[in-house]
N, C-alpha and C positions, 0 to 999 in steps of 0.2 A: 608464711606460706608453707604448707606441708609438702612432703615428697610427691604425693600423688598430683597435687595442683601444679607443682613445678614440672613434672613429667608431661602433664596435659598441655601446659603452655609450650613446652619444647616441641611436642608433637605437632601442635597447631602451627607453630612458627616454621617448622620444617616443611610441612605440607604447603603452607602459604607461599613459601619461597620458590616453589616450582609450578608456575602456571602451565608448563608443558605437561606435567603430571596430571593436572586437572583436566586439560584438554584430551589427553590420552584416555583418562578414566571416562569422560563423557562419551568419547567415540566408541569405546568398547561396550559400555552400557547400552548405548543406542543401537549398536550393531546386534547385540544379543536380543534386545527387545523386538526389534524389527524382524529379525530372523524368526523368532517364535510366532509373531503375528502372521507373517507371510507363509508359514508352513501349514496353515489351516487349522481346522477344529481339533484334530487329534493332538497336535503340538500344543495348542492352547489349553487343552484339558490336562495334559501332562504338566504344563507349567502351573496350572491351578493346584495340582496335587503338591508340587514342589513348594509353592507358596504356603500351602496349608489350608486351602479353602475348605476342604471336607471336614477338617477338625475344628474350624472356627478359630484358629490360632496359628501364628507363624510356625512352620515346621522346622526351620533351620535351628533355632535355639534348643529344640528338643533333641535333635540329632547331635548337636555339639556336646550335650551332656554325656552321650554314649562314648564319643571320641575322647573327650578329656578324661573321663573316668578310666577308660582302658589305658590310656597313656600314663596317667599319674600313678595308678596302682601298679602298673607294670614296672615303672621305674622304681617304685618303693620296694617291690619284691626282688628286683634286680640287685638293689642295695643289700638286702638281707642275704641273698644268695651268694654274693661276693664275699661276705664276711662269715657266713655260717656254712657255706658249701652244701647247702640243703638242696637236694634234687627236687623236692616238692616246690620250694620257693623258685627254683629256676624254671620248672615247668609252668608254674602259675604266672611268672613274669612273661614267659614266651606267649602264652595263651592270651593274656590281657593286652600285651603290646600288639599282637596280630589283630585281635578283636578291634582295638582302637583304630588301627591303621585301615582295616577293611571298612569300618563304619565311617571313616573320613571321606570315603568316595561319595556317597550320597549327601554327606554334609557339605562338601565342596560344591556339588552340583546345585543343591538347594540354595546355597549362599550366592552362587553366580546368578541364579534366577532372581533372587531378591535384589541383588546388585543392579540388575538391568532396569529396575523401575524405582530405585531409591531416589528420594528428592535430591536435586543437584547440589543443594547446599551441604549435603553430607557425603556426597559421592566419593570425593577424594579420601575421606577418612575410611569409608567402607572399603575402598580399593587397598588402602594401607593395611587394614585389618585382614583382608584376604591374602595379600602378599605375605604377611607375617605368618599366617597359619599355613600357607603353602610351603614355606620354608620348614615349618614344624613337621608337616607331612613328609617332606623329603628326608628329613633327619630320621624320622621313625621308620620310613621305608628302608633306609640304609641300615638301621638297627635291626629290622626284620631279616634282611639279607645276611647280616653278620651272625645272627642267631642260627640261621640255617647252616652256616659255615662253622658253627661252634666257636666263633670268636667273641666270647661273652664280654670281655672287657671292652672291646671295640663297640659292641652292641650297647653296653651301658653308657659309654661316652656319647654316642649319637642320641641315646634317649634323654640324657641330661641336657644336652644342647637343644634338642627338639622340645623338651618340656619347658625350657626357658622361653623359647619363641611362642609356644602354645599359651603359656601364662600371660605373656604380653598381649597376644592376640585376644585372649579372653577378657583381659582388662579393657582393651579397645572395644570389644563387643559390648561390654557393660556401659561404656561411655557412649556408644552409639544409641543405645536404648534410652538411657536416663538423661543424657544431655541433648543428643540430636533427635530424640524421639523416633528412631527408626523401629518399625514393627509394632508400634503402639497404636491404640485406637484414637484417631483424630476427629471422629464424629462428635458433634455437640449433642450430648444427651441430657442437657440440663432442663430442656422444656418438657414438662411432664404434666400437662393439664388433666386433671381428673374430671372436671366438668367440661361441657361443650364450650369452646372458646372461639369467638369470631376472629378470623385472620385476614379476610379479604372479601370485598363485595363480589358476588358471583358474576356480575356483568363485566368485571375487570379482567377476568380470566378467559381468554379466547380459546377456541378449540385448537388442539395440537400446539399449544403454547406452553413453554416452561417459564415460570415466573418465580423470582426470589422475593420473599416477604420476611421482614424482621419483626418479631414479636418479643418484647421484653429482652432485647439484646440477643435473641436466639434467631438464627436465620433458617427459614424453611424453604423447601422447593415445592411448588404447586404445579401440577400438570393436568390438563383436561383432555380426555379422549371421549368425545361424544357426551353421554350423560355421566360418565364416570370421572371422578376427580381423585387424583393421587396426591398425597402429601408425605414427603420425606424430609429428614434432616438435610440441609443444603451442603454441609461440608462432608466431603468424601472421607470415609473411615480410614482409608489407606494413608493419605498424606494431607488431608484438608482441602483438596481441590474443589472448585466451585461447580457442583453438579448442575445448577440451572444453566450454565454455559456449555454443558456437554451435549453430545449428540443423542437424540431420541431415536431408539431403534424399534420399529414396528409399533410404536405407540405404547409399548409395555415396559421397555427398559431404557435406562439412561446410561451413557458411557462417559466416564470422567474425562475431561479434556486434558488432564495432566499426565496420567499414566495408564489410561484405558481400562480401568476397572469398570465392570458392568454390573448394574443392580436392577432387580425386578422392582419396578415402581409400585406394583400391586402388593408386594409383601416386604420390600426392603431388603430381601436376602441377596447374597452375592451370586451372580450368574458366572462371572469370570473375574479372576484376580487381576492385579496383585492383591486387592483387598481380601482380607479374611474375615472381617467383622461386618455383620449386616448393618444396614442403615437404620436409624430411628424411623419408625413408621407410625402413622397416625390414622385413626378412624375418622372418617369424613362424612359430613352431611351438609345439605343446603337448607338453611332455615331463615325465613324472612329475607330472602335474597342475599344472605350472608353465607360465605363458606365457613363452617365451624369444624374444629378438630378437637380430639381428645385422645389420650393414650388408650390403646386397646385394653379392655378389661382382661385381667389375668386368666379368667375362665374362658376367654375367646381366643383359641389358638389360631394363628395365621396358617392357612393351608399352603404347603410347599408347592412351588411351581417347578415343573421340569422344563427348563429352558436351556438352550444352547445358543450362544452368540458367535457368529462368524465375523471376525473383525480383521481389517487390514492394517498395515503399518500407519496409515494416515488417520486411523480412527473410524473409518467407514465400516459398516457391517450389517448383518441381517440376523434376526433372531428367529429360531424355530420354537414355537410354543406348543405346549401340550393342549389337548382338547379341553382339559378341565378349566373352569372359570375360577378366577380369583374372587375372594370374598368382596373385594372392593368394586368388582365390575357388576354393579347392580344399579338400577334406576335410582337416581337421587333427586330429591325434591319433595 
């Protein structure tokens, strides 16, 4: 067993030994999530930005690169300045450390936003990751204060300690992504029929009904709204939640029952986070009383829908849709 595996097992054992810590983590996450939902549309849109909805990728790991880079290089230049007495190295260390510390503020806020909707199986590990990095932030804040007081040796000491915590926090962040699958795309994208493929008899899908259908071990979600039929991948891209069990909002969107991500069923795109990846979306037709699907041709772009979903903490909500019709809202048959 290598050192990394030993450390991983020790961290797991430490977290598992404290059910109180898990309960506290769950309560804090739930409080943050409900607070966001209860504050209305503006708060939800801010949270969407912090999750990374607009860039189609989690925002937090991008911000952490800025923070870690500033802190690491700042500490390196501190080391050079102490031994060479270089004014340029000292100034560079100060600028980089302050840059890293300032960038840590949005990094922490985005991390807390993600923490509020992370799957409960990884929540305690995410909380530990956050606490570790908060200690690092405190150390670098103290380092910044010491620099302003020209106490450079003290500043370097705080930076070294802070970098140690930041390094451990970064290691935990990688473990969260690669082992706990936090922030990765959980949607099943393996079903890619080029030809029209029957998935269900048309008579079996009632109006205003969401139905889960499994084709070649791939689960799809079907929904009928009048003459329009929508088909998406059934596993939520955020954490794999069952979208067919979610709440249908105004017949155009579905809200995941696990963490309240909202998707436009006409396009598959994200309306509200925490999801940042769009759902797999399929072209649909009814042929010989069978619902058939295929992947959208590359030359047929899906028109973006301007939708805003107002959702409450219990998952209820209402969607405002634009006047534009989705490509899928056409007479089928």
